[in-house]
C-alpha positions as CSV (number, residue, x, y, z in Angstrom):
1,M,-40.4,-8.4,14.2
2,A,-42.2,-11.7,13.8
3,D,-45.9,-11.8,12.8
4,K,-46.7,-14.1,15.8
5,P,-45.4,-14.3,19.3
6,S,-42.2,-16.3,19.9
7,R,-41.6,-18.9,22.5
8,G,-38.4,-18.5,24.5
9,L,-35.7,-20.9,25.6
10,V,-32.8,-19.6,27.7
11,L,-29.8,-21.7,28.3
12,Y,-27.8,-20.2,31.2
13,G,-24.3,-21.6,31.5
14,D,-23.3,-20.8,35.0
15,G,-19.5,-20.1,35.1
16,L,-18.9,-21.8,31.8
17,A,-17.6,-18.9,29.7
18,R,-14.0,-19.7,30.7
19,F,-14.2,-23.3,29.3
20,V,-15.4,-22.7,25.8
21,N,-12.7,-23.9,23.3
22,P,-12.4,-24.4,19.5
23,S,-13.9,-27.9,19.8
24,H,-17.3,-26.6,20.8
25,I,-18.5,-26.2,17.3
26,H,-22.2,-25.8,18.1
27,L,-21.6,-22.9,20.3
28,H,-19.5,-21.2,17.7
29,S,-21.9,-22.0,14.9
30,L,-24.8,-20.5,17.0
31,A,-22.7,-17.3,17.6
32,A,-22.1,-17.0,13.9
33,Q,-25.8,-17.0,13.2
34,S,-26.8,-14.8,16.1
35,L,-26.9,-11.3,17.6
36,C,-24.2,-11.3,20.3
37,G,-23.2,-9.0,23.1
38,F,-22.6,-8.6,26.8
39,L,-24.8,-8.5,29.9
40,S,-23.1,-6.4,32.6
41,L,-23.4,-7.5,36.3
42,P,-23.0,-5.7,39.6
43,H,-20.2,-6.5,42.1
44,F,-21.4,-9.3,44.4
45,P,-20.3,-9.3,48.1
46,P,-16.8,-10.8,48.3
47,S,-17.8,-13.2,51.0
48,E,-20.4,-14.9,48.7
49,N,-20.2,-18.6,48.1
50,V,-20.9,-20.4,44.8
51,D,-24.6,-20.6,45.4
52,G,-24.8,-16.9,46.4
53,R,-23.1,-15.9,43.1
54,T,-25.4,-18.2,41.1
55,I,-28.5,-16.7,42.7
56,G,-27.1,-13.2,42.1
57,E,-26.6,-13.8,38.4
58,F,-30.0,-15.4,37.9
59,L,-31.8,-12.7,39.8
60,N,-30.2,-10.2,37.4
61,L,-31.3,-12.2,34.4
62,V,-34.9,-12.1,35.6
63,D,-34.7,-8.5,37.0
64,A,-35.2,-9.4,40.6
65,Y,-31.9,-8.4,42.2
66,E,-33.7,-6.3,44.8
67,D,-34.5,-9.7,46.4
68,Y,-30.9,-10.8,46.5
69,S,-30.6,-10.5,50.3
70,T,-33.8,-12.5,50.7
71,L,-33.2,-15.2,48.2
72,S,-29.5,-15.8,48.5
73,V,-30.1,-17.3,52.0
74,E,-33.0,-19.3,53.5
75,S,-35.5,-16.7,54.5
76,Q,-39.3,-16.6,55.0
77,D,-39.4,-13.0,53.9
78,K,-41.7,-12.2,51.1
79,C,-40.1,-11.1,47.8
80,I,-40.3,-7.5,46.8
81,T,-40.4,-8.5,43.1
82,P,-43.9,-9.5,41.9
83,P,-44.3,-12.9,40.3
84,I,-43.0,-13.1,36.7
85,S,-46.5,-13.6,35.3
86,E,-47.6,-10.3,36.9
87,R,-44.7,-8.4,35.4
88,F,-44.9,-9.8,31.9
89,M,-48.6,-10.1,30.9
90,G,-49.3,-13.5,32.2
91,V,-46.2,-15.2,30.8
92,R,-45.9,-18.9,31.7
93,A,-42.3,-19.4,32.7
94,A,-40.4,-22.4,34.0
95,L,-37.0,-23.1,35.5
96,I,-35.0,-26.4,35.2
97,T,-32.0,-26.7,37.5
98,E,-30.2,-29.2,39.7
99,N,-29.3,-26.4,42.2
100,T,-31.5,-26.7,45.3
101,T,-31.1,-23.1,46.3
102,L,-31.9,-21.9,42.8
103,K,-35.1,-24.1,42.8
104,S,-36.3,-22.4,45.9
105,C,-35.5,-19.0,44.4
106,G,-37.4,-19.7,41.1
107,D,-40.4,-20.9,43.0
108,K,-40.6,-17.7,45.1
109,L,-40.4,-15.6,41.9
110,G,-43.4,-17.4,40.4
111,L,-41.6,-19.7,38.0
112,S,-42.7,-23.3,37.6
113,V,-39.7,-25.3,38.9
114,L,-39.5,-28.6,37.0
115,Q,-37.7,-31.7,38.3
116,S,-35.6,-33.7,35.9
117,D,-38.0,-36.6,36.0
118,E,-40.8,-34.2,35.0
119,L,-38.9,-33.4,31.9
120,I,-37.6,-36.8,30.8
121,S,-39.9,-39.1,32.7
122,K,-37.0,-40.9,34.3
123,S,-35.6,-40.7,37.8
124,C,-32.1,-39.6,36.7
125,S,-30.1,-36.4,36.5
126,L,-30.9,-34.1,33.5
127,F,-27.2,-34.2,32.6
128,D,-27.0,-38.0,32.6
129,S,-29.7,-38.1,29.9
130,S,-29.5,-38.1,26.2
131,V,-29.3,-34.5,24.9
132,N,-31.5,-35.5,22.0
133,L,-34.2,-36.5,24.4
134,V,-33.8,-33.4,26.5
135,A,-33.9,-31.2,23.4
136,M,-37.1,-32.8,22.2
137,E,-38.8,-32.5,25.6
138,L,-37.8,-28.9,26.0
139,L,-39.3,-28.0,22.7
140,K,-42.4,-30.0,23.4
141,L,-43.0,-28.0,26.6
142,L,-42.9,-24.9,24.4
143,G,-45.4,-26.4,21.9
144,F,-43.0,-27.6,19.2
145,E,-43.3,-31.2,18.1
146,D,-42.5,-33.2,15.0
147,E,-41.2,-30.0,13.3
148,K,-44.5,-28.3,13.8
149,V,-45.7,-25.4,16.0
150,L,-48.7,-26.6,18.0
151,D,-51.6,-24.2,18.9
152,T,-51.2,-25.0,22.6
153,N,-48.1,-24.9,24.7
154,K,-47.4,-25.5,28.4
155,F,-44.9,-22.7,28.7
156,D,-44.0,-19.5,26.9
157,L,-40.5,-19.2,28.4
158,I,-38.1,-21.8,29.9
159,F,-34.8,-21.2,31.7
160,V,-32.4,-24.1,31.8
161,H,-29.5,-23.7,34.3
162,V,-26.4,-25.6,33.5
163,G,-23.1,-25.6,35.5
164,G,-22.2,-23.9,38.8
165,G,-19.9,-26.7,39.7
166,H,-17.0,-26.2,42.1
167,E,-14.5,-28.2,40.1
168,E,-12.9,-27.3,36.8
169,Q,-13.4,-30.8,35.4
170,S,-17.1,-30.6,36.2
171,N,-17.5,-27.3,34.4
172,K,-15.7,-28.7,31.4
173,K,-18.3,-31.5,31.3
174,Y,-21.1,-29.0,31.6
175,T,-19.7,-26.9,28.7
176,E,-19.6,-30.1,26.6
177,Y,-23.2,-30.8,27.5
178,I,-24.5,-27.3,26.7
179,N,-22.6,-27.4,23.4
180,S,-24.2,-30.7,22.5
181,L,-27.7,-29.5,23.6
182,I,-27.4,-26.4,21.4
183,G,-26.5,-28.7,18.5
184,E,-29.6,-30.8,19.0
185,I,-31.9,-27.8,19.4
186,I,-30.6,-26.1,16.2
187,S,-30.9,-29.3,14.2
188,K,-34.6,-29.4,15.2
189,A,-35.2,-25.7,14.5
190,K,-33.9,-25.8,11.0
191,P,-33.7,-22.6,9.0
192,K,-37.0,-21.7,7.2
193,S,-38.8,-24.3,9.4
194,E,-41.9,-23.6,11.4
195,I,-40.0,-24.1,14.7
196,G,-37.0,-21.9,13.6
197,S,-39.3,-18.9,13.0
198,R,-41.0,-19.2,16.4
199,L,-38.3,-20.3,18.8
200,H,-36.3,-17.5,20.4
201,L,-33.1,-19.1,21.7
202,S,-30.8,-17.3,24.1
203,V,-27.5,-18.7,25.3
204,V,-26.0,-16.9,28.3
205,L,-22.6,-17.9,29.7
206,S,-21.1,-16.3,32.8
207,Y,-17.5,-16.3,34.1
208,G,-18.4,-17.6,37.6
209,D,-15.9,-16.8,40.3
210,T,-14.2,-13.5,39.5
211,E,-12.1,-13.2,42.7
212,K,-8.8,-13.4,40.7
213,D,-10.0,-11.0,38.0
214,D,-9.9,-7.3,37.9
215,D,-10.6,-4.5,35.4
216,E,-7.1,-4.8,34.0
217,C,-7.8,-8.4,32.8
218,N,-8.6,-9.6,29.3
219,F,-12.3,-9.5,30.0
220,T,-12.9,-5.8,30.5
221,I,-15.8,-4.1,28.7
222,L,-14.1,-0.6,29.1
223,N,-12.8,0.8,25.9
224,K,-9.6,2.2,27.4
225,N,-7.7,2.6,24.1
226,G,-10.4,4.8,22.7
227,S,-11.0,6.9,25.7
228,M,-10.5,10.7,25.6
229,K,-7.8,12.2,27.8
230,S,-8.9,15.8,27.6
231,D,-11.3,18.2,29.1
232,L,-13.9,17.0,26.6
233,A,-14.1,13.6,28.2
234,S,-16.8,14.8,30.6
235,L,-19.0,15.6,27.6
236,I,-19.1,12.0,26.4
237,P,-22.5,10.4,27.2
238,R,-22.5,7.5,29.7
239,Q,-23.0,4.2,28.1
240,S,-26.5,2.8,28.7
241,Y,-25.4,-0.2,30.8
242,T,-24.1,2.3,33.4
243,M,-27.6,3.9,33.7
244,K,-30.9,2.9,35.1
245,G,-33.5,5.4,33.7
246,S,-32.0,8.8,34.2
247,N,-29.8,7.8,37.1
248,P,-26.3,6.4,37.0
249,R,-25.9,2.9,38.4
250,T,-23.8,2.9,41.5
251,N,-22.6,-0.8,41.3
252,V,-21.4,-1.8,37.8
253,R,-18.7,-4.5,37.3
254,E,-16.7,-3.4,34.3
255,Y,-15.2,-6.9,33.7
256,C,-16.3,-10.5,33.3
257,P,-19.8,-9.7,31.9
258,M,-22.1,-12.5,30.8
259,L,-21.7,-13.5,27.1
260,M,-25.0,-13.6,25.3
261,A,-26.0,-14.9,21.9
262,Q,-29.6,-14.7,20.7
263,W,-31.0,-16.5,17.6
264,Q,-34.4,-16.7,15.9
265,E,-34.7,-17.4,12.2
266,G,-35.7,-14.3,10.3
267,V,-36.2,-12.2,13.5
268,T,-32.9,-11.5,15.3
269,R,-30.2,-9.5,13.4
270,K,-27.0,-11.2,12.5
271,D,-23.7,-9.5,13.3
272,L,-20.1,-10.2,12.3
273,V,-19.3,-12.6,15.2
274,K,-17.8,-15.9,14.1
275,T,-16.9,-17.5,17.5
276,F,-18.4,-17.7,20.9
277,S,-15.6,-15.7,22.6
278,F,-15.2,-12.6,24.6
279,Q,-12.8,-10.9,22.1
280,D,-15.0,-11.7,19.1
281,F,-18.1,-10.4,20.9
282,K,-16.2,-7.2,21.9
283,E,-14.9,-6.5,18.4
284,N,-17.8,-7.7,16.3
285,G,-20.9,-8.1,18.5
286,G,-24.0,-6.2,17.4
287,N,-25.6,-6.0,20.8
288,L,-22.7,-4.3,22.7
289,T,-23.4,-4.2,26.4
290,I,-26.7,-4.0,28.2
291,P,-27.4,-4.4,32.0
292,A,-28.2,-8.1,32.8
293,D,-31.5,-7.0,34.5
294,R,-32.8,-5.8,31.1
295,F,-32.3,-9.2,29.6
296,V,-35.7,-10.7,30.5
297,H,-37.4,-7.5,29.2
298,E,-35.8,-8.0,25.8
299,V,-36.8,-11.7,25.7
300,A,-40.4,-10.9,26.9
301,F,-40.7,-8.4,24.1
302,K,-40.1,-11.2,21.5
303,L,-42.8,-13.2,23.3
304,W,-45.2,-10.2,23.0
305,K,-45.3,-9.9,26.7
306,A,-43.5,-6.6,27.2
307,P,-42.9,-3.3,25.4
308,K,-39.6,-2.8,23.6
309,Y,-36.6,-1.9,25.9
310,G,-34.2,0.7,24.5
311,A,-33.8,1.7,20.8
């Protein structure tokens, strides 16, 4: 545990997990330094469009899925979920995205929704900008500047949404972008530096459209080979991602989870993962599987804004 509260940056790669390849060296380097694992999601309605799925994933990340029916469509209904600052001890959180529906969603949940020109002072797309400039401005918003940690910071937590495109070529470009952005951020948060010890970086990549996937695919989190086929099987405790408190979750998707890597110099544990890949995470990840709606609680704990979730 750090002796001072961290400041959190979450890079959410919407539908980009399928497009990671060996050339994405910064993603793999990050995974090799991080604590890696899976975030399990529920089944979304089969009729949902791309925006609806994106909203569903994001609402799980910020533990606000109860408002899915309200926020996945244009609605004037008030959210059930309290603003994020009320849930996490006054945390100042921001969302950066090009997705119009997600902007509205973040605003209703109490996040400060930043436009691209607010971040980079130019009227152009975030993804058409220099990743070096974007990395510097993101860190500046968190109070990191010139390799120093400032006493004041505008935000404690920033979510950056990347991806969600309809076309494969677009998602490949987004994956290249997030890979480059990670490289720039890590280069500025060098090991044993002031920034490295205070920046809690999370990279979360989802699989996007799972219509053609099922629990027999290569992305299942079930341990079928190790399951017991006897009367004793009923005595095996349910894994924590299938539970909410003392009650079993009724809607758990056992395949295509989000892939998550978390890094903070001297704070997060390091597991045996070497590459940012499903198979490596499954075989060597130290974080196993947790429900996606517990993610924000884990991050808030590092920011000293929430009690510890789990063991």
